[in-house]
Structure formats: structure tokens, C-alpha cells
C-alpha positions as CSV (number, residue, x, y, z in Angstrom):
1,M,198.2,77.6,245.8
2,K,195.1,79.2,244.5
3,A,194.8,82.7,245.6
4,P,191.9,83.5,248.0
5,P,189.4,86.0,246.6
6,R,190.6,88.7,249.0
7,L,194.2,88.4,247.7
8,Q,193.2,88.2,244.0
9,A,192.7,92.0,243.9
10,L,196.3,92.5,245.2
11,I,197.6,90.2,242.4
12,E,195.7,92.2,239.8
13,E,197.1,95.4,241.2
14,G,200.6,94.0,241.0
15,L,201.2,94.2,244.8
16,I,201.9,90.5,245.0
17,D,202.8,87.9,242.4
18,T,201.8,84.5,243.9
19,V,200.3,83.0,247.1
20,V,202.6,80.3,248.5
21,R,200.6,78.9,251.4
22,Q,198.5,79.7,254.4
23,L,200.6,80.5,257.4
24,M,197.9,80.7,260.1
25,S,194.3,81.4,260.9
26,G,193.7,83.3,264.2
27,K,190.8,84.9,266.0
28,E,190.9,88.0,264.0
29,A,192.7,87.3,260.7
30,M,194.2,84.7,258.3
31,V,197.8,85.1,257.2
32,F,199.3,83.9,254.0
33,V,202.9,83.6,252.7
34,V,203.2,85.5,249.4
35,R,205.8,86.3,246.8
36,C,206.5,89.9,245.8
37,G,209.2,89.9,243.1
38,D,212.3,88.4,244.7
39,E,210.9,88.8,248.3
40,T,208.8,86.6,250.4
41,R,206.3,88.5,252.5
42,C,203.0,87.8,254.4
43,A,199.5,89.0,253.7
44,K,197.1,89.4,256.7
45,I,193.5,89.2,255.7
46,Y,191.2,90.6,258.4
47,K,188.1,88.6,259.1
48,E,184.7,90.3,259.0
49,A,183.5,91.3,262.4
50,N,180.8,88.7,262.5
51,N,183.4,86.0,261.7
52,R,185.8,87.0,264.4
53,S,185.9,85.6,267.9
54,F,187.8,88.7,269.1
55,R,185.2,91.4,269.5
56,Q,185.9,95.1,269.3
57,A,185.4,95.7,273.0
58,V,184.7,99.3,274.0
59,D,187.8,99.1,276.2
60,Y,190.0,99.0,273.2
61,T,188.2,101.4,270.9
62,E,187.7,104.1,273.6
63,N,188.9,107.5,272.3
64,R,190.0,106.2,268.9
65,K,190.0,109.0,266.4
66,V,188.1,108.8,263.1
67,K,188.5,110.9,259.9
68,N,185.4,113.1,260.4
69,S,182.5,113.9,262.6
70,R,180.0,112.2,260.3
71,Q,181.8,108.9,260.8
72,A,181.9,109.5,264.6
73,R,178.2,110.1,264.7
74,A,177.4,107.1,262.6
75,M,179.6,104.9,264.8
76,A,177.9,106.2,267.9
77,K,174.5,105.4,266.5
78,G,175.5,102.0,265.3
79,T,174.2,102.5,261.7
80,K,175.4,100.3,258.8
81,F,177.7,103.0,257.7
82,G,178.9,103.5,261.3
83,R,179.6,99.7,261.6
84,E,181.6,99.8,258.4
85,A,183.6,102.8,259.6
86,Q,184.2,101.1,262.9
87,E,185.5,98.0,261.1
88,A,187.8,100.1,258.9
89,A,189.1,102.0,262.0
90,W,189.7,98.7,263.8
91,Q,191.8,97.3,260.8
92,S,193.7,100.5,260.2
93,A,194.7,100.7,263.9
94,E,197.2,98.0,263.4
95,V,198.7,99.6,260.3
96,D,199.0,102.9,262.2
97,A,200.5,101.2,265.2
98,L,203.1,99.3,263.1
99,Y,204.4,102.5,261.4
100,R,204.4,104.4,264.6
101,L,206.3,101.7,266.5
102,A,208.7,100.9,263.7
103,A,209.6,104.6,263.7
104,A,210.2,104.5,267.4
105,G,212.6,101.5,267.1
106,V,210.3,98.8,268.4
107,R,210.8,95.4,266.8
108,V,207.6,94.8,264.8
109,P,207.1,93.5,261.3
110,Q,207.8,96.1,258.6
111,P,204.5,97.1,257.0
112,Y,204.5,97.6,253.2
113,N,200.9,98.2,252.1
114,F,197.3,98.1,253.3
115,C,194.6,97.6,250.6
116,D,191.0,96.5,251.0
117,G,191.3,95.0,254.4
118,V,194.6,93.2,253.6
119,L,197.9,94.2,255.3
120,L,201.0,93.3,253.4
121,M,204.0,93.2,255.6
122,E,207.4,91.6,256.4
123,L,207.6,87.8,256.9
124,V,209.4,87.3,260.2
125,T,211.7,84.3,259.8
126,D,213.9,81.9,261.8
127,T,217.5,80.8,261.2
128,H,216.5,78.7,258.1
129,G,214.4,81.4,256.5
130,D,211.1,79.7,257.6
131,A,208.3,81.5,259.4
132,A,209.5,82.3,262.9
133,P,207.9,80.4,265.8
134,R,205.8,82.0,268.5
135,L,207.3,82.1,272.0
136,N,204.7,79.6,273.1
137,D,206.3,77.0,270.8
138,V,209.8,77.4,272.2
139,R,211.6,76.1,275.3
140,F,214.1,78.4,277.0
141,S,217.0,78.0,279.4
142,P,216.9,80.2,282.5
143,E,219.4,82.6,281.0
144,Q,217.5,82.8,277.7
145,A,214.3,83.5,279.6
146,R,215.9,86.3,281.6
147,Q,217.4,87.8,278.4
148,H,214.2,87.7,276.4
149,H,212.2,89.0,279.3
150,A,214.5,92.0,279.8
151,T,214.3,92.7,276.0
152,L,210.5,92.6,275.9
153,V,210.1,94.8,279.1
154,A,212.4,97.3,277.3
155,E,210.2,97.0,274.2
156,V,207.1,97.7,276.3
157,V,208.8,100.8,277.7
158,R,209.7,101.9,274.1
159,M,206.1,101.4,273.0
160,L,204.8,103.3,276.0
161,C,207.2,106.2,275.3
162,A,205.7,106.2,271.8
163,G,202.3,106.5,273.3
164,V,201.1,102.9,272.6
165,V,200.0,100.0,274.8
166,H,199.7,96.7,273.0
167,G,196.6,95.6,275.0
168,D,196.9,91.9,274.3
169,L,200.6,91.1,274.6
170,S,201.5,87.4,275.4
171,E,203.6,84.5,274.3
172,F,201.1,83.9,271.5
173,N,201.7,87.1,269.6
174,I,205.5,87.4,270.0
175,L,207.7,85.7,267.4
176,L,211.3,84.6,267.9
177,A,213.1,85.9,264.8
178,H,216.7,85.4,263.8
179,T,218.9,88.3,262.8
180,D,222.1,88.2,260.9
181,N,224.8,90.8,259.9
182,G,223.9,90.7,256.2
183,D,226.9,88.5,255.1
184,G,224.7,85.5,254.3
185,E,226.2,83.4,257.0
186,V,224.2,81.7,259.8
187,D,225.0,84.0,262.7
188,G,223.4,86.7,264.6
189,A,220.9,86.2,267.4
190,D,217.3,85.3,268.2
191,V,215.2,88.3,269.0
192,P,211.5,88.7,269.9
193,V,209.3,90.5,267.4
194,I,205.9,91.8,268.6
195,I,202.9,91.2,266.3
196,D,199.1,91.5,266.3
197,L,198.3,95.1,267.1
198,P,194.7,95.9,266.0
199,Q,193.7,96.3,269.6
200,A,196.6,98.6,270.5
201,V,195.4,101.6,272.5
202,D,196.6,105.2,273.0
203,A,198.3,105.3,276.4
204,A,197.2,108.9,277.2
205,G,193.7,108.8,275.7
206,N,192.3,105.5,276.9
207,N,191.2,105.1,280.5
208,H,191.9,101.3,280.4
209,A,195.5,101.7,279.3
210,P,197.0,101.3,282.8
211,R,195.1,98.0,283.3
212,M,196.1,96.7,279.9
213,L,199.8,97.6,280.4
214,L,199.9,95.8,283.7
215,R,198.3,92.8,282.2
216,D,200.7,92.8,279.2
217,V,203.7,92.9,281.5
218,A,202.2,90.3,283.9
219,N,201.8,88.0,280.9
220,L,205.5,88.3,280.1
221,R,206.4,87.7,283.8
222,D,204.2,84.6,284.1
223,F,205.4,83.1,280.8
224,F,209.2,83.6,281.3
225,G,208.8,82.8,285.0
226,Q,208.2,79.2,284.0
227,F,211.9,79.0,283.0
228,A,213.4,81.5,285.4
229,P,211.2,81.4,288.6
230,E,212.8,84.5,290.1
231,L,211.0,86.6,287.5
232,R,207.7,85.8,289.2
233,A,208.5,88.2,292.0
234,T,209.2,91.2,289.8
235,Q,206.8,94.2,289.6
236,Y,207.9,95.8,286.3
237,G,204.3,96.7,285.3
238,P,203.4,99.0,288.2
239,E,207.0,100.4,288.2
240,I,206.7,101.3,284.5
241,W,203.3,102.9,284.7
242,S,204.2,104.8,287.8
243,L,207.2,106.3,286.1
244,Y,205.2,107.1,283.0
245,Q,202.4,108.8,284.9
246,S,205.0,110.9,286.7
247,G,206.7,111.9,283.5
248,L,209.9,110.1,284.4
249,L,209.9,107.3,281.9
250,S,212.2,107.2,279.0
251,N,213.8,104.6,276.8
252,D,217.0,104.8,278.9
253,T,215.3,104.5,282.3
254,R,216.9,101.8,284.4
255,L,214.2,99.6,285.9
256,T,214.5,97.6,289.1
257,G,211.5,95.4,288.9
258,R,210.5,96.6,292.4
259,Y,207.5,98.8,293.3
260,T,206.2,100.2,296.5
261,P,202.8,101.8,296.2
262,T,202.3,105.2,297.9
263,H,199.3,105.6,300.2
264,A,198.6,109.3,300.1
265,D,195.7,110.7,302.2
266,V,192.6,111.2,300.2
267,D,191.4,114.8,300.0
268,L,187.8,114.1,300.8
269,A,186.7,117.7,300.7
270,S,188.0,118.0,297.1
271,V,186.1,114.8,296.1
272,M,182.9,116.1,297.6
273,R,183.3,119.4,295.7
274,E,183.7,117.5,292.5
275,I,180.5,115.6,293.2
276,D,178.6,118.8,294.1
277,D,179.8,120.5,290.9
278,A,178.8,117.6,288.8
279,R,175.4,117.6,290.5
280,D,174.9,121.3,289.9
281,E,175.9,120.9,286.2
282,D,173.4,118.1,285.8
283,A,170.7,120.2,287.4
284,A,171.4,123.2,285.1
285,R,171.4,120.9,282.1
286,R,168.0,119.4,283.1
287,L,166.6,123.0,283.6
288,R,167.7,124.1,280.2
289,L,166.1,121.0,278.6
290,A,162.9,121.7,280.5
291,Q,162.8,125.3,279.3
């Protein structure tokens, strides 16, 4: 097919040879199947901010680092340069997360290059070498549902141990890929691969990370619970976050799916001291401004 203008530059740079077809168009990007030498890969073209239905909510961008203080000030003021910097940071967040998670052993597409708002990465495929389906497009037996649910909960733990929360994990952004042992035969197994990470957040630096992780895990529970109803009673999300917050979570942690919240007494005196200190600091700040 004719190469879209955004991919023409990659062809001229020799990063891709030809564009095969459009694979999908989502809320934040369009994805094309491309040829790179003997390999088939995919190219993800991020949509401009005003053409995306998924907005850069402050919940996701909270505490994201930028290259320098000038960019940070511009982003805070909302200038044209600041909006451009914010857009670049939004796009590069997925690239950074992919490299970080791949290094941690999480099943994500292998990234190859990022150029002018286009991410070139591995094409995740099924048994026949075609683009792998999303979980939402597949029916599962109870045993398959339990197996894939356990795999994905372990992947969420591995991501969290790497300091990342997906933030928008559901059956719509997990592919069911086929693996083989490299001998060319149709064997191996179907495994979930997590995609779409531009909204990924830093687990330790974002105040909304706990809520997002609970939602991610609840989405997995609700989806696979359609096929294995006993999963609907599990509480992996609160259990995982509680262990993480306590410093007890690792990739080898054995989870139970059960969670009993603790109801510790609130130290009201300490809370009131914090409020008084904040009030005093504000009064001192106002006095300095007045002077």
C-alpha cells in the first residue's frame, strides 16, 4: 500500500522498506504492518493530541520527568513549546516503559526504534504468523482462563517490581501470541503479551498508582471471571499493593488472592499536628510575600 506521510520519512531513512497494510486505528494511534528487510514488524503512529480521544489526564502525567527545567516550566505554563514537550513526553513514555519492562522479563513487544512520533516494534503474531488477536476476540475454557489470569497477575507483579503500573490494562490491550521452540514446527503455547503503554505510571512517584493498579487487576478478574466464575471472588489487587507497600513483594512472591484489610487506629493528634504545621507554613509564606 501507499506509505502514509508519517512513515515516508522512515522509508527514506532506511528504517523500513515497505508498508504492507494498516493493522488498526485506536484512540491514541494507528498501527501499520511494515517490512524491514526479511522481517515483518509494526509501526505505531501516534495521533496528535487534538485528534486523540484519550486525553493526557493529569492522573497519568503526574510526576513524569522531563529533560530540563525549561521544559518543565513551559509545560506548567501551557505554552506552545510546553504543549509540544508534553506531547513528546507522552509518546516517549511508551518507549521508555517497553525497554524497561522488556529488561525486567515482562512479555511486551520488542521495541526497535522511535523516530518522529513513530514507534517501530515487534509484530506480535499467532500460530499462522498473522497479527495476534486481542483477548477480547478469543473465547476461553475455564482452565485456559485460570491459566492466563495467573500468568497476567504474575506479569502485573513483575511490572510493579520494575516500578511500573500499566494504568489502562484490560482485555483490549493484551494480545494472545503464539510461541515456538525455534524449530519451525507449529508447537509451543499461546501466551499473553501486554501492549499500549503510553499512559504507564511510575509506581512510587504517582499518587494515583494504587488506584490504577487495583483497576488493572480488577479488569483481569472481571474478564476471565466470565469463563472461570470462581475468579470473581479473588482479591489479588489489594493483596499485591499491600505487599508492595510493605516492601514484601517480589517476582517470586506466592499470592493467595485473599486480602483482609487492617483497621489500625488513627493517630488523631499526629494528623492535627500536620494540619497545624501546614497552617503555620502558609502563614509564614504569606508574611514573606507581604514584606
